[in-house]
N, C-alpha and C positions, 0 to 999 in steps of 0.2 A: 399314275392312277389312281383316282379317290373314287372312295364308296360311301353311300348312307347307308349304316346298320341299326336297325330298330328291332328293339325287343319292349314285350308287352306280355305281361300276367300280374298273376299273385304276387305280391311283394312278400320276400322271404329271405334270409341272410344268404350271401354269396354269391349273387348274379352277376354284379359289377366284377367280382373278384374271379369268377369263371370264364367270363366272356372276356375280359382283358387278358388272361393268362393264356388263351386259348389263341388269341390274335398275337398276343409276344410270340408264343411258340411257333407261329407261321411267317414270324418278322414282319408283320403288319405294326403300322405305327399310327397311333391314336392322336388326331391331330384336335378335335374338338368333341367334348362331350355334354349332354345336358340330359338329367335324368329329375324326375320327380316321382313321388308317392302322391296319389288322389285315393284317399279314404285307404283299401287295402289292395289298389293296384299300382304295379310299378311300371313306368316307363323309361326308355331313355334310346336317345337319337346318340350316334357317333358318326363324325365324319373321319373316315380311316384311309389313310395312305397305304396303297397296295403295291407300290411300285418295286418292291422288294420282296414279297412273298414269295414261299419256297412251293406253293403247289399253286395249281389255277384257281382260277376264280369260283368256276365250277366247284371244286373240290372242296374249296374254303365253304362255300353254302351248303354244301350236303354235311359237313360236320358241323357246322354251327347248325343247322337244323335237327342235327343228332341230340349237339348239347341242349338246345331248347327243348326237346323231349324230356331228357334227363333232368331239366330244371323245371317242367312244368309251364314254359313262355313258348310265345312266338318269337322267333330272331328271324329277321329278313336281311339280305344284303342286296343292295343295287348300285351298279356302278353309277357313278356321277351323272354321268351323261345322261342315262337313262331316267334316273330320277328328275333331273330338270326338264326334259322334254316331257314327263309324264303332267308336270306341275307348270307349263305355260299356259298363259291365260289366252 
């Protein structure tokens, strides 16, 4: 099972470290990552393998949302199938 994770917010130190550490602790594997900073805004998109996570996707989403509040960024995760369905033309 794969998911697309996005992070958007004002840039500051530690965003990538915090998100990747949280994913590691839940046994998720980052397959691909793309991040950029535009002026002061940080954006990141990750493709994550969730096939071995030790919690449910719903619980992971809740934990990521809370981590986003702490970091003052928006963190969203969507199952790859949902993401692909939403973006079909």
